[in-house]
C-alpha positions in Angstrom: 0.0 0.0 0.0 2.3 2.8 -1.2 2.0 6.3 0.1 1.6 8.1 -3.2 0.5 11.6 -2.7 2.6 14.4 -1.3 -0.6 16.4 -0.7 -1.7 14.0 2.1 -0.1 14.9 5.4 1.9 12.0 6.8 0.9 10.3 10.0 2.9 11.8 12.9 4.1 9.1 15.3 5.5 9.4 18.8 7.0 6.5 20.7 6.5 5.6 24.4 7.7 2.9 26.7 4.8 2.5 29.2 5.9 -0.6 30.9 9.4 -2.3 31.0 12.8 -0.9 29.9 13.8 -0.7 26.3 15.5 -3.5 24.4 17.6 -1.6 21.9 18.2 -4.4 19.4 14.5 -5.3 19.0 13.6 -1.6 18.8 16.2 -0.8 16.2 14.8 -3.7 14.0 11.3 -2.5 14.5 12.2 1.1 13.5 13.9 -0.1 10.3 10.7 -1.9 9.3 8.7 1.3 9.8 11.2 3.4 7.8 11.2 0.9 5.0 7.6 -0.1 4.8 5.7 3.0 5.8 7.3 6.2 4.4 4.0 8.0 5.2 4.7 7.7 8.9 6.8 10.5 10.3 8.6 9.9 13.5 8.5 13.2 15.5 10.3 12.4 18.8 13.6 11.0 19.8 12.8 7.4 20.7 15.6 6.6 23.1 16.9 9.6 25.0 13.3 10.6 25.9 12.9 7.4 27.8 16.1 7.2 29.8 15.8 10.0 32.3 14.7 9.5 35.8 15.2 5.7 35.8 13.5 3.9 38.7 15.1 1.7 41.3 13.1 -1.4 40.2 14.8 -2.9 37.1 11.6 -4.1 35.4 10.2 -0.6 35.0 10.9 1.9 32.2 10.6 5.0 34.3 9.4 6.5 37.6 5.6 6.4 37.9 4.9 10.1 38.0 7.3 10.8 35.2 5.7 8.0 33.1 2.2 9.4 33.8 3.4 12.9 32.9 5.0 11.8 29.6 1.9 9.8 28.6 -0.4 12.7 29.5 1.7 15.2 27.5 1.6 12.9 24.4 -2.2 12.5 24.6 -2.7 16.2 24.9 -0.5 16.9 21.9 -2.9 17.4 19.0 0.0 17.6 16.6 0.5 13.8 17.1 -1.6 11.3 15.3 -0.3 8.0 16.8 1.4 7.1 20.1 3.0 3.7 19.5 4.2 1.7 22.5 7.7 0.4 22.3 7.3 -2.7 24.3 5.2 -4.4 27.0 6.4 -6.2 30.2 4.9 -4.6 33.3 4.5 -1.1 34.7 1.6 0.9 33.3 -0.8 -0.3 36.0 1.3 1.5 38.6 0.6 5.0 37.2 -3.0 4.7 35.7 -4.5 6.8 38.5 -1.8 9.6 38.0 -3.2 10.4 34.5 -5.9 13.2 34.3 -8.1 11.1 32.0 -10.9 13.7 32.0 -8.5 16.1 30.3 -7.9 13.9 27.3 -10.0 15.3 24.4 -11.4 13.5 21.5 -8.6 14.9 19.3 -6.0 12.8 21.2 -3.7 10.6 19.2 -4.4 6.9 18.7 -2.6 4.5 21.0 -1.1 1.2 19.6 0.1 -1.8 21.6 -0.9 -5.0 23.4 0.0 -7.1 26.4 0.7 -4.7 29.4 -0.8 -1.9 27.2 -4.2 -3.5 27.9 -4.3 -1.4 31.1 -4.1 1.8 29.0 -6.6 0.5 26.4 -9.1 -0.1 29.1 -8.6 3.3 30.8 -8.9 5.1 27.4 -12.1 3.1 26.5 -13.6 4.2 29.8 -13.3 7.8 28.5 -14.8 6.9 25.1 -11.5 6.8 23.2 -10.7 4.2 20.5 -7.3 2.5 20.5 -5.5 -0.2 18.5 -4.7 -3.6 20.0 -1.7 -4.5 17.8 2.0 -5.1 17.5 4.5 -3.2 19.6 7.6 -1.7 18.0 9.6 -4.4 19.6 7.4 -7.2 18.2 7.3 -5.9 14.6 10.4 -7.9 13.6 8.6 -11.2 14.3 5.1 -10.1 13.1 4.0 -11.8 9.9 3.9 -9.9 6.6 0.1 -10.4 6.4 -0.5 -9.0 9.9 1.8 -6.1 9.2 0.0 -5.3 6.0 -3.3 -5.3 7.9 -1.7 -2.9 10.4 -0.5 -0.5 7.6 -4.0 -0.4 6.3 -5.3 0.5 9.7 -2.8 3.3 10.1 -3.3 4.6 6.5 -7.0 4.2 6.1 -8.5 3.5 9.5 -9.9 0.2 8.3 -9.6 -3.0 10.3 -9.6 -6.7 9.1 -12.2 -9.4 9.8 -10.6 -12.3 11.6 -11.4 -16.0 11.4 -11.3 -18.4 14.4 -12.7 -21.6 15.7 -16.4 -21.8 16.8 -16.8 -22.7 20.5 -20.4 -21.5 21.0 -22.7 -20.5 18.1 -24.8 -17.5 17.7 -24.3 -13.8 16.7 -23.6 -10.8 18.8 -22.8 -7.1 18.2 -21.2 -4.7 20.6 -18.1 -2.7 21.5 -14.8 -4.6 21.8 -13.2 -4.5 25.2 -10.4 -6.4 26.8 -7.0 -7.6 25.7 -4.5 -9.5 27.8 -6.4 -11.8 30.2 -4.0 -11.3 33.1 -4.3 -7.5 32.8 -8.1 -7.5 32.5 -8.3 -9.7 35.6 -6.2 -7.3 37.6 -8.5 -4.4 36.7 -11.5 -5.9 38.4 -12.6 -3.7 41.3 -10.7 -0.6 39.9 -12.0 2.5 38.2 -10.5 1.2 35.0 -12.1 -2.2 34.5 -13.9 -2.6 31.2 -17.5 -1.6 30.6 -19.0 -5.1 30.4 -22.6 -4.6 29.5 -23.4 -5.7 25.9 -19.7 -5.8 25.0 -17.6 -8.4 23.1 -14.7 -9.4 25.3 -11.3 -10.0 23.7 -8.8 -12.2 25.7 -5.3 -13.4 24.9 -2.3 -14.4 27.1 1.2 -15.7 27.0 3.1 -18.3 29.1 0.3 -18.9 31.6 -0.2 -22.5 32.9 -3.5 -24.1 32.2 -4.5 -23.9 35.9 -3.7 -20.2 36.0 -5.9 -19.6 32.9 -8.6 -21.6 34.7 -8.2 -19.5 37.9 -8.5 -16.2 36.0 -11.5 -17.3 34.0 -13.1 -18.6 37.2 -12.5 -15.4 39.0 -14.2 -13.5 36.2 -17.1 -15.9 36.3 -17.5 -15.5 40.1 -17.6 -11.7 39.7 -20.6 -12.0 37.4 -18.9 -9.8 34.8 -18.9 -12.4 32.1 -22.7 -12.9 32.3 -23.1 -9.2 31.1 -21.3 -9.8 27.9 -22.7 -10.1 24.4 -19.9 -12.4 23.2 -16.3 -13.5 23.7 -13.5 -13.4 21.2 -10.5 -15.6 22.3 -7.1 -14.9 20.8 -4.1 -17.1 21.3 -3.3 -18.4 24.7 0.2 -19.1 23.6 3.6 -20.2 24.9 3.0 -22.6 27.8 3.1 -25.8 25.8 -0.5 -26.6 26.4 -2.1 -29.1 24.1 -4.7 -27.4 22.0 -7.3 -29.9 22.9 -6.9 -29.1 26.6 -7.2 -25.4 26.0 -10.5 -26.0 24.2 -11.7 -28.2 27.0 -10.9 -25.5 29.5 -12.7 -22.8 27.5 -15.7 -25.0 27.0 -15.8 -25.9 30.7 -15.5 -22.3 31.9 -17.4 -20.3 29.2 -20.0 -22.4 27.5 -22.5 -21.9 30.3 -22.7 -18.2 29.5 -24.9 -18.9 26.5 -23.2 -16.3 24.3 -21.4 -16.8 21.0 -17.7 -17.5 21.5 -14.9 -17.8 18.9 -11.5 -19.1 19.9 -8.0 -19.3 18.3 -8.2 -15.8 16.6 -4.9 -14.5 15.2 -4.3 -12.0 18.0 -1.8 -11.9 20.9 1.7 -12.9 21.6 2.2 -14.6 18.3 3.7 -13.6 14.9 0.2 -13.5 13.4 -0.9 -10.6 15.7 -3.6 -8.8 13.7 -4.9 -5.3 14.7 -8.2 -4.8 16.5 -10.0 -1.6 17.4 -10.6 -1.5 21.2 -13.9 0.4 21.7 -14.9 -0.1 18.2 -18.1 -2.0 17.3 -17.8 -5.5 16.1 -20.0 -8.4 15.0 -19.1 -11.7 16.4 -20.5 -14.4 14.2 -20.3 -17.7 16.1 -22.0 -19.6 13.3 -19.2 -18.8 10.8 -16.4 -18.2 13.2 -15.8 -14.6 12.2 -15.1 -11.4 14.1 -16.0 -8.5 11.8 -15.5 -4.7 12.4 -18.6 -2.6 12.0 -16.7 0.7 12.5 -13.3 2.0 11.5 -11.1 4.7 13.0 -12.4 8.1 11.8 -9.3 10.0 12.9 -7.1 7.9 10.6 -9.3 7.7 7.5 -7.9 9.4 4.5 -10.0 12.2 2.8 
């Protein structure tokens, strides 16, 4: 999808490390992909020096909490930026969620891209009515498949999102706003001001390197809260990386989720895998449990070309 017109303003992109520290080698590789494949994206901030000041004492964090919150706030208040693209996941953004003045973030705010720990930020933004993109981090672009990257370029250039195909777990059809992301993150938001708006929504879940019993425990906790009974449907991405037989995963999902009586699709190409396709958190989707499809009903107006 070439960027062919000099009359169309390029997308202006700022980078941010919301969670764990930078991994320079992976980030360099991701930046090279952007420079080569998307000349219509214009990087407007210094990726690395901006992230190294005020380092915290805990080694798994990218920055001190208040500094992280201030940086993120300043990025979202900057209307000259179109996209805030997260550099990597890990852990950390949950610590400073309540330090961001969410009510000050206007509807002209840039679009956030990321997944994994970024799910905390997706949920907080969605609470305020903002759309965001669940998609590859800069650090995961080097392992993202060409087809998934192509879908992402279309999102960023035209505001259009792909339909995704999965495995039918429970039939039926549902429509509603897409919420969720990483299962561990969503579970840890229960009881906070930033937990998703469950009523009539389609819940996306994915996770990485979690033992089968831990997945069971998280799903069971969500069931016990009563939150899942308020959903219109469930879209399950990849629960990848813990060497679980696929049959056991399906058994677990059937055991924990089938009683809800809502359409459920599993094994969607979303999550900690190379085939990590973009989805619009807060956007309206149709979940077709009869055909195994998750289809967008809306795009991202702020990124649609005139």
